[in-house]
C-alpha positions in Angstrom: -2.6 -60.1 -9.7 -1.3 -57.1 -8.1 -3.0 -53.8 -8.3 -1.0 -51.4 -10.3 -3.3 -48.7 -10.7 -6.1 -46.5 -8.9 -8.6 -44.4 -9.1 -8.6 -40.6 -8.1 -11.4 -38.7 -6.7 -11.6 -36.5 -9.8 -11.4 -40.1 -12.1 -8.0 -39.8 -13.1 -6.0 -43.1 -13.4 -2.9 -43.0 -11.7 0.0 -45.4 -10.5 -0.9 -47.6 -7.3 1.5 -46.2 -4.9 2.0 -47.7 -1.1 4.0 -45.4 0.1 1.4 -43.1 0.2 -1.0 -45.9 2.8 2.3 -46.4 4.9 2.3 -42.9 5.5 -1.3 -42.1 6.2 -1.3 -45.1 8.5 2.1 -44.2 10.5 0.4 -40.6 11.0 -2.7 -41.9 12.6 -0.2 -43.8 14.8 1.7 -40.8 15.5 -1.8 -39.4 16.8 -2.0 -41.8 19.6 1.9 -42.1 20.7 2.4 -45.9 18.7 5.7 -46.0 17.1 6.5 -49.4 15.9 8.2 -49.7 13.0 7.2 -53.7 12.8 3.9 -53.3 13.7 3.3 -50.3 10.9 5.2 -52.7 8.2 3.0 -55.6 9.4 -0.3 -53.8 8.9 0.7 -52.4 5.6 1.5 -55.4 4.5 -1.9 -56.8 5.6 -3.4 -53.9 3.7 -1.8 -54.7 0.5 -2.7 -58.1 0.7 -6.3 -57.2 1.1 -6.2 -54.5 -1.9 -4.8 -57.5 -4.0 -6.9 -60.2 -2.7 -10.0 -58.3 -3.5 -9.5 -56.5 -6.4 -7.2 -59.0 -8.1 -5.4 -56.7 -11.0 -8.7 -54.2 -10.9 -8.6 -50.6 -10.5 -9.7 -49.8 -7.1 -11.4 -46.0 -5.8 -9.2 -44.3 -3.7 -12.3 -44.3 -0.9 -12.6 -48.2 -1.0 -8.5 -48.4 -0.2 -9.3 -46.1 2.5 -12.0 -48.3 4.1 -9.4 -51.4 3.8 -7.0 -49.4 6.2 -9.7 -48.7 8.8 -11.2 -52.5 8.5 -7.4 -54.0 8.9 -6.4 -51.8 11.4 -9.9 -52.8 13.5 -9.0 -56.4 12.4 -5.8 -55.8 14.2 -7.1 -54.6 17.4 -5.6 -51.0 17.1 -9.1 -49.2 17.7 -7.2 -45.9 18.5 -5.0 -45.7 15.7 -8.4 -46.5 13.6 -10.5 -43.6 15.3 -7.3 -41.3 14.6 -7.2 -42.6 10.8 -11.1 -42.2 10.5 -11.0 -38.7 11.5 -8.2 -38.2 9.7 -10.4 -39.2 6.6 -12.6 -36.6 8.1 -10.5 -33.8 8.2 -9.1 -34.3 4.2 -12.6 -34.4 3.2 -13.5 -31.4 5.1 -10.5 -29.7 3.7 -11.4 -30.6 0.5 -14.6 -29.2 0.8 -13.3 -26.3 2.0 -10.9 -26.0 -1.0 -13.8 -26.6 -3.7 -15.7 -23.6 -1.7 -13.0 -21.1 -2.3 -11.8 -22.0 -5.7 -15.9 -22.4 -6.5 -15.4 -25.8 -8.2 -17.5 -29.1 -8.2 -14.3 -31.3 -8.4 -10.3 -30.4 -7.3 -7.7 -30.9 -9.8 -4.4 -32.6 -9.1 -2.9 -28.9 -8.3 -5.6 -27.4 -6.2 -4.7 -30.4 -4.1 -1.1 -29.4 -3.6 -1.8 -26.5 -2.1 -2.9 -25.6 1.5 -6.5 -23.7 2.0 -4.6 -20.9 3.0 -2.3 -20.8 0.2 -5.7 -20.9 -2.3 -7.0 -18.3 -0.1 -4.1 -16.1 -1.3 -4.2 -17.2 -5.0 -7.9 -16.5 -5.1 -7.8 -13.1 -3.6 -5.2 -11.5 -5.3 -3.9 -13.8 -8.4 -6.4 -15.8 -10.3 -8.1 -13.9 -12.7 -11.7 -13.0 -12.3 -14.4 -11.3 -14.6 -16.2 -8.1 -14.8 -18.8 -9.7 -12.1 -15.0 -10.7 -9.7 -16.1 -14.3 -10.3 -12.8 -16.6 -10.3 -12.4 -17.8 -13.8 -9.1 -18.9 -13.5 -7.4 -22.3 -11.8 -4.2 -22.4 -10.0 -3.2 -25.0 -12.8 -3.7 -22.1 -15.3 -2.0 -19.2 -13.9 0.7 -21.3 -13.3 0.8 -22.5 -17.3 0.2 -18.8 -18.0 3.5 -17.9 -16.0 5.3 -20.8 -17.4 4.7 -20.2 -21.0 6.0 -16.7 -20.8 8.8 -17.7 -19.3 9.8 -20.1 -22.2 9.1 -17.9 -25.0 12.7 -16.2 -24.7 14.2 -19.6 -25.7 12.3 -20.0 -29.0 14.3 -16.8 -30.1 17.1 -17.7 -28.8 17.5 -20.5 -30.8 20.5 -21.4 -32.9 18.3 -21.8 -35.9 16.7 -18.0 -35.1 19.2 -16.1 -33.2 22.8 -14.8 -34.2 24.8 -13.5 -31.2 26.8 -11.8 -33.7 24.3 -9.8 -35.8 24.4 -8.1 -39.1 21.0 -9.8 -40.3 18.0 -7.6 -41.7 14.6 -8.4 -41.5 11.4 -6.2 -43.3 9.6 -5.1 -39.9 6.5 -4.1 -41.8 5.0 -8.0 -41.1 6.1 -7.5 -37.5 4.1 -4.1 -36.9 1.0 -6.5 -38.8 1.1 -8.5 -35.8 1.8 -6.1 -32.9 -1.4 -4.3 -34.1 -4.0 -6.9 -34.7 -2.1 -9.4 -31.9 -5.4 -10.1 -30.0 -6.5 -12.2 -33.7 -4.1 -14.8 -32.6 -5.3 -16.1 -29.3 -4.2 -19.6 -29.3 -3.4 -19.9 -32.7 0.4 -21.1 -31.4 1.6 -23.3 -28.9 4.8 -24.8 -27.5 3.9 -28.1 -27.3 0.8 -28.5 -25.3 1.1 -24.9 -24.0 -1.4 -23.0 -26.0 -0.1 -19.0 -26.5 -2.8 -16.5 -25.4 -2.5 -13.2 -27.2 -0.8 -11.5 -24.7 1.9 -14.1 -24.8 1.8 -13.6 -28.5 2.4 -10.1 -28.4 5.1 -10.5 -26.2 6.8 -12.5 -28.5 6.2 -10.4 -31.3 7.8 -7.6 -29.4 11.0 -9.6 -28.7 11.3 -10.9 -32.1 11.0 -7.2 -32.8 13.8 -5.9 -30.6 16.4 -8.4 -31.5 15.4 -7.7 -35.3 16.6 -4.0 -34.8 19.4 -5.1 -33.3 20.3 -7.7 -36.5 20.4 -10.9 -34.7 17.4 -12.4 -36.0 18.2 -15.1 -38.9 14.8 -15.6 -39.8 11.9 -13.8 -41.0 8.9 -13.2 -38.6 6.8 -15.7 -41.2 9.4 -18.3 -41.3 9.7 -18.2 -37.6 6.1 -18.5 -37.1 6.1 -21.2 -39.8 8.9 -23.0 -37.5 6.5 -22.3 -34.8 3.3 -24.0 -36.3 5.0 -26.9 -37.6 6.3 -27.9 -34.1 10.0 -27.1 -35.0 10.2 -25.7 -31.0 8.4 -28.5 -29.4 11.8 -29.5 -27.2 11.1 -26.4 -25.5 7.5 -28.0 -23.9 10.0 -29.6 -21.4 11.0 -25.9 -20.4 7.4 -24.8 -19.7 7.1 -28.0 -18.2 9.9 -27.3 -15.8 9.0 -23.8 -14.6 5.5 -25.1 -14.1 6.6 -28.3 -12.2 8.8 -26.2 -9.7 6.2 -23.5 -9.0 3.4 -26.1 -8.7 6.0 -28.2 -6.1 6.4 -25.0 -4.6 10.0 -24.8 -5.4 10.4 -21.4 -6.4 7.7 -18.7 -6.8 8.4 -15.3 -9.1 7.6 -11.9 -7.4 3.8 -10.8 -7.2 3.6 -8.9 -10.6 5.1 -11.5 -12.6 2.4 -14.1 -10.8 -0.2 -11.1 -11.7 0.6 -9.9 -15.0 2.4 -12.9 -17.1 -0.2 -13.5 -20.2 -2.1 -10.4 -19.4 -2.6 -7.0 -20.2 -0.7 -5.1 -18.4 2.2 -8.0 -18.7 4.7 -5.6 -16.2 6.8 -8.5 -14.2 9.4 -6.1 -12.2 8.2 -5.1 -9.1 10.1 -2.0 -8.0 11.7 0.9 -10.1 14.0 3.6 -9.0 12.8 7.2 -10.4 15.4 10.5 -10.6 14.6 13.6 -9.5 16.3 16.9 -10.0 16.8 20.0 -8.6 13.7 22.1 -11.3 10.2 21.8 -11.1 9.8 20.0 -14.9 12.2 17.1 -13.2 9.9 17.1 -10.3 6.6 16.9 -11.6 8.0 14.3 -14.6 9.1 12.5 -10.9 5.7 12.3 -10.0 4.2 11.4 -13.5 6.6 8.4 -13.5 5.8 7.4 -10.1 1.9 7.6 -10.8 2.4 5.3 -14.4 4.6 2.8 -12.2 2.1 2.5 -9.6 -1.0 2.3 -11.5 0.4 -0.4 -12.9 1.4 -2.1 -9.3 4.9 -1.0 -9.2 6.9 0.8 -6.1 9.2 3.1 -6.3 12.4 4.5 -5.0 13.1 8.2 -5.1 16.7 10.0 -3.6 15.5 13.2 -2.8 18.9 15.0 -1.9 19.4 16.8 -5.1 16.7 19.1 -4.0 17.6 22.4 -2.5 17.0 22.8 0.8 13.5 24.5 2.3 14.1 28.4 2.6 16.6 28.6 -0.2 16.5 31.0 -3.2 14.3 30.2 -6.2 15.8 32.0 -8.7 12.5 32.4 -11.1 10.6 33.8 -8.8 13.2 35.0 -6.3 10.8 33.0 -3.5 12.0 30.7 -1.0 12.4 26.6 -1.6 9.5 24.4 0.1 12.8 21.9 0.7 12.9 18.2 -0.1 10.3 16.8 2.9 7.2 18.9 1.0 8.2 17.5 -2.1 7.7 13.7 -0.7 4.5 14.9 0.2 3.6 15.6 -3.2 4.7 12.2 -4.5 2.9 10.7 -1.1 -0.4 12.2 -2.5 0.1 10.8 -5.8 0.4 7.3 -4.4 -2.7 7.9 -2.3 -4.5 8.8 -5.3 -3.6 5.8 -7.4 -4.5 3.8 -4.4 -3.1 0.3 -7.0 -6.8 -1.1 -7.3 -7.5 -0.5 -4.4 -5.8 -3.0 -2.5 -2.8 -2.0 -2.3 -1.4 1.2 -1.1 1.7 3.2 -3.2 5.0 1.9 -2.0 8.0 4.2 -2.4 11.6 4.4 -0.2 12.3 8.2 0.1 15.9 8.6 0.9 18.0 11.6 2.0 21.9 12.0 2.4 23.1 12.4 6.0 24.9 15.7 4.3 21.8 17.3 3.4 21.1 20.9 5.0 17.2 19.4 5.6 18.6 16.3 7.3 16.8 17.2 10.7 13.5 18.0 9.2 13.4 14.5 7.0 14.4 12.4 10.5 11.8 13.8 12.2 9.4 13.8 8.9 7.0 11.0 10.8 7.4 11.8 14.1 3.5 13.2 14.1 2.7 9.4 12.5 0.9 8.5 15.5 -2.5 7.4 13.7 -2.5 10.1 11.3 -0.7 8.3 8.3 2.2 11.1 8.1 3.8 10.0 4.9 1.8 6.7 4.8 3.1 5.5 1.3 6.8 6.3 2.2 9.4 4.1 4.0 12.5 6.6 4.5 15.8 5.8 5.2 19.1 8.0 5.2 21.5 7.8 3.4 24.7 7.5 4.8 28.6 7.9 3.9 32.1 7.3 5.0 32.7 10.5 5.9 30.0 10.4 8.8 31.5 7.4 10.3 34.6 9.2 10.0 33.6 12.5 11.7 31.5 10.5 14.3 34.8 8.2 14.9 36.7 11.2 15.7 34.4 13.4 17.0 34.7 16.0 14.7 31.8 18.6 12.9 29.7 17.6 10.1 29.8 19.9 7.7 26.1 19.6 5.4 26.2 21.0 2.1 23.5 22.9 -0.2 23.0 20.9 -3.0 22.3 23.8 -5.9 25.6 25.9 -4.7 27.9 22.8 -3.6 28.6 25.0 -0.5 28.9 24.4 3.0 25.8 25.9 4.7 26.6 25.2 8.8 28.6 22.0 10.4 26.9 19.8 13.2 27.5 17.3 16.0 27.5 14.1 14.0 26.9 12.4 17.6 23.9 14.6 17.9 22.2 13.9 14.7 23.0 10.1 15.2 21.0 10.0 18.9 18.2 11.8 16.6 18.1 9.0 14.0 18.2 6.3 16.7 15.5 7.9 18.4 13.0 8.3 15.8 13.6 4.8 14.8 13.1 4.1 18.2 10.0 5.7 18.3 8.4 5.5 15.2 10.2 2.6 13.3 11.3 5.3 10.9 13.4 6.2 9.4 15.8 3.3 8.7 19.6 3.7 7.3 21.3 2.8 3.8 24.6 2.4 4.1 25.7 3.8 0.8 29.7 3.5 1.5 29.2 -0.2 2.0 27.0 -0.6 -1.2 29.5 1.0 -3.7 32.5 -0.7 -2.3 32.3 -3.7 -4.4 30.1 -1.4 -6.8 31.2 -3.1 -10.5 29.2 -0.7 -12.1 30.5 2.4 -11.0 33.2 2.9 -14.1 30.3 2.4 -16.2 27.4 4.2 -15.3 30.1 7.2 -14.3 28.5 7.6 -10.9 27.6 6.0 -7.2 24.2 4.1 -6.3 22.4 6.9 -4.2 18.8 4.9 -4.4 17.4 1.6 -3.4 14.0 0.1 -4.2 11.0 0.5 -0.9 11.9 -2.7 1.0 15.7 -1.6 0.8 16.7 -4.9 -0.7 17.8 -3.7 -4.3 20.1 -0.8 -4.8 19.4 0.7 -7.9 20.7 3.6 -10.5 17.7 6.0 -12.2 15.4 4.1 -14.0 16.5 0.7 -13.1 14.3 -2.1 -12.2 14.3 -5.5 -10.1 13.2 -8.5 -11.5 12.7 -11.0 -8.6 12.0 -14.8 -7.6 12.6 -16.9 -4.6 13.5 -20.6 -3.8 12.1 -22.3 -1.1 15.1 -23.7 0.8 12.7 -26.0 3.0 12.0 -28.1 -0.1 15.8 -29.4 -0.2 15.5 -30.8 3.2 15.7 -34.9 2.4 15.7 -37.5 4.8 18.0 -40.7 4.3 17.5 -44.3 5.0 17.3 -43.7 9.1 15.6 -40.6 8.8 17.8 -37.9 9.8 18.0 -34.9 7.7 20.1 -33.4 5.2 20.5 -30.7 2.5 20.7 -31.4 -1.1 23.1 -29.3 -2.1 23.1 -30.8 -5.6 19.3 -30.4 -6.4 19.6 -27.1 -5.1 22.6 -25.8 -7.5 20.4 -27.0 -10.6 17.2 -25.2 -9.1 19.2 -22.2 -8.7 20.0 -22.2 -12.2 17.1 -22.6 -13.8 15.6 -19.9 -11.5 18.3 -17.6 -12.5 17.3 -18.4 -16.6 13.5 -17.8 -15.9 14.3 -14.3 -14.3 17.0 -13.5 -17.4 14.2 -14.7 -19.6 11.6 -12.4 -17.8 13.5 -9.5 -18.7 13.1 -10.4 -22.5 9.3 -10.5 -22.5 8.5 -7.7 -19.7 6.3 -4.7 -20.4 8.1 -2.3 -19.1 5.7 0.7 -17.7 8.2 3.7 -19.3 10.7 3.9 -21.9 13.2 4.9 -20.1 12.9 1.7 -17.3 13.5 -0.7 -20.5 16.2 1.0 -21.7 18.2 1.2 -18.6 16.8 -2.2 -17.2 18.1 -4.0 -20.5 21.5 -2.3 -20.3 22.6 -4.2 -17.1 19.8 -6.9 -16.8 19.9 -6.9 -13.2 17.9 -10.3 -12.0 17.2 -11.4 -8.5 17.5 -15.1 -7.4 16.5 -15.2 -3.8 15.3 -17.2 -0.5 12.5 -18.0 1.3 11.8 -20.9 3.4 15.1 -20.5 5.5 13.5 -20.7 9.3 11.1 -23.9 7.9 14.4 -25.6 6.3 16.5 -24.6 9.5 13.3 -26.7 11.9 13.7 -29.5 9.6 17.2 -29.8 10.1 17.6 -29.0 13.1 19.8 -26.0 13.6 18.5 -23.4 15.6 18.5 -19.9 13.6 20.3 -18.0 16.5 23.2 -20.3 16.5 26.5 -20.9 14.4 25.3 -24.2 12.6 22.4 -21.5 12.1 25.0 -19.0 10.5 27.1 -21.2 8.9 24.3 -23.0 6.8 23.3 -19.1 5.9 26.2 -18.3 4.4 26.9 -21.5 2.5 23.0 -21.4 1.1 23.8 -17.5 0.0 27.1 -18.8 -1.4 25.5 -21.7 -3.6 22.7 -18.9 -4.4 25.5 -16.4 -6.2 27.6 -19.1 -7.6 25.3 -21.1 -9.6 23.2 -18.0 -10.3 26.5 -16.6 -11.8 27.2 -20.4 -13.6 23.8 -19.4 -15.4 25.1 -16.2 -16.4 28.2 -17.0 -17.3 26.2 -19.5 -20.0 23.8 -17.2 -21.2 26.6 -14.9 -22.2 28.1 -17.7 -24.3 24.8 -17.9 -26.0 23.4 -14.6 -26.1 25.8 -12.0 -25.2 27.1 -10.4 -21.7 24.9 -7.2 -20.7 25.5 -4.2 -22.8 27.7 -2.2 -20.0 29.9 -5.5 -19.5 33.1 -4.1 -21.2 32.5 -0.6 -19.2 32.2 -2.8 -15.9 34.8 -3.9 -13.5 34.4 -7.4 -14.2 37.0 -7.8 -17.0 39.2 -7.2 -14.4 38.4 -9.7 -12.5 36.0 -7.8 -9.8 32.7 -9.5 -8.3 30.3 -7.3 -6.3 30.6 -9.6 -3.3 32.3 -9.3 -0.2 32.8 -13.0 0.5 34.8 -13.5 -3.0 37.6 -11.4 -1.3 37.7 -13.6 1.2 39.0 -16.8 0.2 39.6 -18.5 3.8 35.6 -18.8 3.7 35.1 -20.2 0.1 32.9 -23.6 -0.3 33.2 -23.2 -4.1 35.7 -22.5 -6.6 35.5 -18.7 -7.5 38.5 -18.5 -9.3 37.5 -20.5 -12.2 34.3 -18.7 -12.4 36.3 -15.3 -12.3 38.2 -16.5 -15.1 35.5 -17.5 -17.6 33.8 -14.3 -16.4 37.2 -12.6 -17.9 36.6 -14.6 -21.1 33.2 -14.6 -21.4 31.7 -12.0 -20.0 28.2 -12.2 -17.7 24.7 -11.7 -18.8 23.5 -10.4 -15.8 25.2 -7.5 -14.1 23.6 -8.6 -10.7 22.4 -11.9 -9.6 21.2 -12.5 -6.1 19.0 -10.6 -3.6 17.0 -11.4 -0.9 13.6 -9.9 -1.2 10.7 -10.1 1.5 8.2 -12.8 0.2 4.9 -11.8 2.3 1.7 -13.6 0.1 4.9 -15.2 -1.9 5.8 -17.5 0.7 2.1 -17.9 1.7 1.8 -19.7 -2.0 4.2 -21.9 -1.3 3.3 -22.9 2.1 6.7 -22.0 3.8 8.0 -19.4 5.7 8.5 -16.0 4.9 11.9 -15.1 3.3 14.9 -15.0 5.4 13.2 -14.3 8.5 12.8 -16.7 11.3 8.8 -17.4 11.8 6.8 -14.8 13.6 4.8 -17.2 16.0 4.5 -21.2 16.1 1.2 -21.1 17.0 -1.5 -17.9 16.4 -5.2 -17.8 16.7 -6.9 -17.1 13.2 -11.0 -16.2 13.3 -12.9 -17.5 10.1 -16.3 -17.3 9.4 -17.4 -20.3 11.2 -14.9 -19.5 14.3 -11.8 -19.6 15.7 -8.8 -21.9 14.7 -5.0 -22.4 15.8 -3.0 -21.7 13.1 0.4 -23.6 13.4 3.7 -24.2 11.9 3.3 -27.1 9.7 6.8 -28.3 10.4 6.4 -27.6 14.5 3.0 -29.2 13.9 4.5 -32.6 12.4 7.2 -32.6 15.2 4.6 -32.0 18.0 2.4 -35.3 16.3 5.5 -37.2 15.8 6.2 -36.8 19.9 3.0 -37.5 20.9 2.6 -33.6 22.1 0.1 -32.2 20.1 -3.0 -31.0 21.8 -5.9 -28.4 21.7 -4.4 -27.4 25.3 -0.6 -26.7 24.4 -1.6 -25.0 21.3 -3.5 -22.6 23.6 -0.9 -21.9 26.0 1.8 -21.7 22.7 -0.5 -18.9 21.3 -1.0 -17.4 24.7 2.8 -17.7 25.0 3.0 -15.0 21.7 3.3 -18.1 19.6 6.4 -19.2 21.5 7.4 -22.4 23.3 10.3 -20.6 25.6 9.5 -21.4 28.8 6.9 -23.9 28.8 7.5 -26.9 30.5 5.5 -29.4 28.3 8.4 -28.5 25.5 11.5 -30.6 25.5 14.7 -28.6 25.9 16.1 -29.5 22.5 12.5 -28.3 20.6 13.0 -25.0 22.7 16.5 -24.6 21.5 15.1 -25.4 17.6 11.6 -24.1 17.1 12.6 -20.1 17.8 10.8 -17.3 16.9 11.7 -13.8 15.7 10.9 -12.2 19.4 12.7 -15.2 20.8 15.8 -14.3 18.8 18.0 -10.8 20.0 18.5 -8.3 17.7 22.2 -8.8 17.8 21.6 -12.6 16.6 19.1 -10.9 13.7 22.2 -8.9 12.4 24.1 -11.5 12.2 21.6 -13.5 10.5 21.5 -10.5 8.0 25.3 -10.5 7.9 26.3 -14.4 7.3 23.5 -13.7 4.0 24.9 -9.9 3.0 28.3 -11.4 2.5 27.6 -13.6 -0.4 24.6 -11.6 -2.1 25.6 -9.1 -5.4 22.4 -7.1 -3.7 21.2 -7.0 -0.4 19.1 -8.2 1.9 15.5 -7.3 3.1 15.0 -7.9 7.0 13.7 -7.0 9.9 16.1 -6.3 13.0 13.1 -7.4 15.9 13.6 -5.6 19.3 11.3 -6.1 22.1 9.2 -3.2 23.3 11.6 -2.4 26.5 14.5 -1.7 24.0 16.1 1.5 24.2 17.6 3.6 21.9 21.0 2.9 22.9 20.1 -0.6 22.0 19.2 1.1 18.2 22.5 2.9 18.1 24.4 0.0 18.8 22.5 -1.9 16.2 23.1 0.5 13.7 26.7 0.8 14.2 27.2 -2.9 14.4 25.8 -3.5 11.3 28.0 -1.3 9.5 30.7 -3.3 11.0 29.4 -6.1 10.0 28.8 -5.3 6.1 25.2 -5.1 6.0 23.6 -2.3 3.2 21.5 -1.0 5.2 19.3 -1.8 8.3 15.6 -1.9 9.5 14.9 -1.7 13.0 11.5 -2.2 14.3 10.6 -2.1 18.1 7.8 -4.2 19.3 4.9 -1.4 19.2 6.8 1.2 18.1 3.6 2.1 15.8 1.9 3.0 18.4 -1.3 1.4 17.3 -1.0 -1.9 18.0 -3.2 -5.3 18.5 -2.0 -7.9 20.6 -3.0 -11.5 20.0 -3.8 -12.5 23.6 -7.1 -11.7 25.8 -6.2 -9.0 28.6 -3.6 -6.8 28.9 -0.4 -7.3 27.4 1.9 -9.8 29.9 5.7 -9.2 29.6 7.9 -11.4 27.5 10.6 -13.4 28.7 14.2 -11.2 28.5 16.3 -12.2 25.0 19.9 -12.9 25.7 22.5 -13.2 22.9 23.5 -16.2 21.6 27.3 -17.1 22.5 28.0 -17.3 18.7 26.9 -13.2 18.9 28.5 -12.6 22.2 31.9 -14.0 21.0 31.2 -12.0 17.5 30.0 -8.5 19.2 33.5 -8.7 21.4 35.8 -9.4 18.8 34.0 -6.3 16.7 34.3 -3.8 19.3 38.0 -4.6 20.1 38.9 -4.3 16.5 37.6 -0.9 16.1 38.3 0.5 19.8 36.6 3.6 18.8 33.2 1.9 19.0 33.6 1.2 22.8 32.4 5.3 22.9 28.7 4.2 21.7 28.6 0.1 22.0 28.4 -1.1 25.8 29.3 -4.9 25.5 28.7 -6.0 28.9 25.0 -3.6 28.9 24.5 -5.1 25.2 25.1 -9.2 26.9 23.0 -9.0 30.1 20.5 -6.9 28.9 20.7 -3.6 30.9 21.7 -1.7 27.5 20.7 2.1 28.1 18.4 1.1 30.9 17.2 3.7 33.2 18.5 6.6 30.9 15.3 9.2 30.5 13.6 8.4 26.7 10.9 9.5 24.9 7.3 8.3 26.3 4.1 7.0 25.0 2.2 7.6 27.8 -0.2 10.2 26.2 -1.3 7.2 24.0 -2.1 4.9 26.7 -5.4 4.1 25.2 -4.0 1.8 22.5 -6.2 0.4 19.7 -7.7 -3.1 20.4 -10.3 -4.0 18.3 -10.8 -7.3 19.9 -12.2 -5.0 22.2 -15.8 -3.0 22.3 -15.9 0.1 21.7 -13.5 0.6 19.1 -13.0 3.8 16.6 -14.2 3.3 13.6 -12.2 6.1 11.8 -9.2 5.3 13.7 -9.4 1.7 12.3 -10.1 2.7 8.6 -7.2 5.6 8.9 -4.6 2.7 10.1 -5.8 -0.1 7.4 -2.5 -0.4 5.3 -0.2 1.0 8.5 -1.1 -0.9 11.5 -4.0 -3.1 10.1 -4.7 -5.4 6.6 -7.2 -3.6 4.4 -8.2 -6.5 2.7 -8.7 -8.5 6.0 -11.3 -5.2 6.9 -12.9 -4.5 3.2 -14.1 -7.8 2.7 -15.0 -9.5 5.9 -14.8 -6.9 8.1 -12.3 -8.4 10.3 -9.5 -6.6 12.0 -6.1 -8.2 11.8 -2.8 -6.7 12.7 -0.1 -6.4 10.5 3.5 -7.9 11.6 6.9 -6.5 10.2 8.6 -8.8 8.4 11.6 -8.3 5.7 11.0 -4.6 6.7 7.7 -4.7 5.2 4.2 -4.7 7.0 2.5 -8.2 6.2 -0.7 -9.6 6.9 -0.9 -13.2 8.4 -3.9 -14.1 7.6 -3.9 -13.0 3.7 -0.7 -12.0 2.8 -1.5 -8.4 1.7 1.8 -6.8 2.1 2.6 -2.9 1.9 5.4 -4.3 -0.2 5.0 -4.8 -4.1 7.4 -7.4 -4.2 6.3 -9.7 -1.8 
């Protein structure tokens, strides 16, 4: 009889899967350079026949099957393949043992096995619940169940038997208050199918019932609703929980960090970032400090525009003294963030913005000038807010007025060119400030008539322009999971499946708003007025690797545009359907949506459409839309590590790099790159060493075929102009913005930074963060010995063409952008620039004689605080998606990732 079942190591009986045997044998054959499909077919057939012969329909153990594979390989004389297979088994056994240690478990379940060691380390260090002794008491499976269960709760309350979109119902809320006061008594009492509601799930469910009942939208009393739940009348929603659960454990999407940590737990806050207002009076300033403290105590980040504060030296009427200015109050907020410490693991994350017209703009630009190992404003990213009038003054060479926000009167005029050069110089020297283009942000702002003002702030990483007291609720879809292979083994992207998942993730985020426990009542109110969601992407670099498309190519940018167009179109598709059933966001009628406007630039360029946008807009005009904004691209730091994929929309930082663990050192290799090396018979430890010593890049290595060098590019293999094109390609179809770093080599010039800012604005980016390698002044290098010079990087042919087209169409840019010099790599070379000569003694903790105080001072700035505090290891942070991120444990300065 044919064997149909197999026993796994944890005792589960599962269907026998021949493809798993084929894949394991194929891997072993590839390891020794054997590529013979006929031979593979024959060996697999022999193995299957032997299994059926020995077990005759009984259930073999997985170890017995693997023993048979070894014997059949040797019986066929494939001793080298058998050796590779034995080593493969040994490695898998070692991995299982390491996973057991990480999770402190005797047996791994089916979910534990799906995640890499790296992913499990990240989950254990930051996400899984611990008891008072610090011991992990939750498994990954339980984590994703509590997240998925919470996300399905709104479906019960929007069920047509319970919910009325039109309203008009009155319910007695006394019993509701009883349940809210005694929610701890209801842990595990109710369930959605097999998924039990813990006490925090129950509390969020009752809170949502109360909110909807107060609006007259609940058809049934709270006890009737709970009775329906108890009698299984909502059993169909078990499928919703299962769906979210499976999407997460299969690493197809991940919510942002706060949602993974806080779903079904006491804090209950699922949002990452918020914008806090600050007015020009002491009460407002102290209220802002209070709000920041409350938000960051709960693990959130804040964005603040300080432009309403009067300039330094201005009159203070109550005391007839002099004002201290916006920068001084930034130090106040910075001190608050320092004190909070966010659990001792993550520094407070703030975005401080000052608009270019403010009299203190020069002080602001230089606010972090002394940030050479002194942690000046270490809890702040800072950005200058630019408006169209500044660009016009720069273009026409006219003086630019600085305005006192208290009086509205001109204080003085400045040379915009000089200010622009100062701004570029500080970004070049210190990686701060960045720039936010408020004219671009507000160009398609459909909420301006509803809000009565323009957007003037962003979250800490800059990808979410927000009004006061709004929040961003984010999740990211793993693009690499949609690369499939046809019968001939050729890769393709499954656009249909991608579209389905986008709609599911949009629904997850919409539901999250309803069960979110916001840190302040103002945030609860203003967030629900617009119901912003941010469906995002990660795994872009890995997807392109699998598809064989270079990141820095026309094909790469075309893919980015299409992927983002789908992202926004199908997020809107969900949002329209939700508006039909649940109602549009409250400010919909006051917005520009009823006029057929959309907050995306791509919509206004019909020649590039891939999807029927006109039909969608007609539906929005007829039914409304549930969410005012639907897409963004946040940093994904540790979230992408959990998903075992590349970070956000960034190219990969290094294909190979050395990692230190308690038992020694090993090489971390990008999984897609590793598979390709093995497929081609190129994988050796010696080659990994060479790639690691080459900054994790394969460029210029003769052992690596030319086509692989073209496809497998890293962040520093890509010219800064191509980084800009990637951001602009994605921005074209986002409702909000994208968090991306424009990486520049150490020898980039101030002229390069100026050109990057001008071109980013011309390309339609909403802001830009430039990071010149080494500009933190305290950088550890991953290769032994002195820092060796990287090979110069040139723009792609496509980027050269776009550069020429932009400068030809905007002729005034020729005064600032030297096209030929950018192309040949001489832009600004030979011009006098700032020197770091007085800081030649760059810290390198891999050498002896490390100044321990300096390292501690720079934790969270240049080095990972978690790796240092938990194991004494000094790990250099990397700049990804505008965020300092640890490549080992996933710690990030950004609260989202």
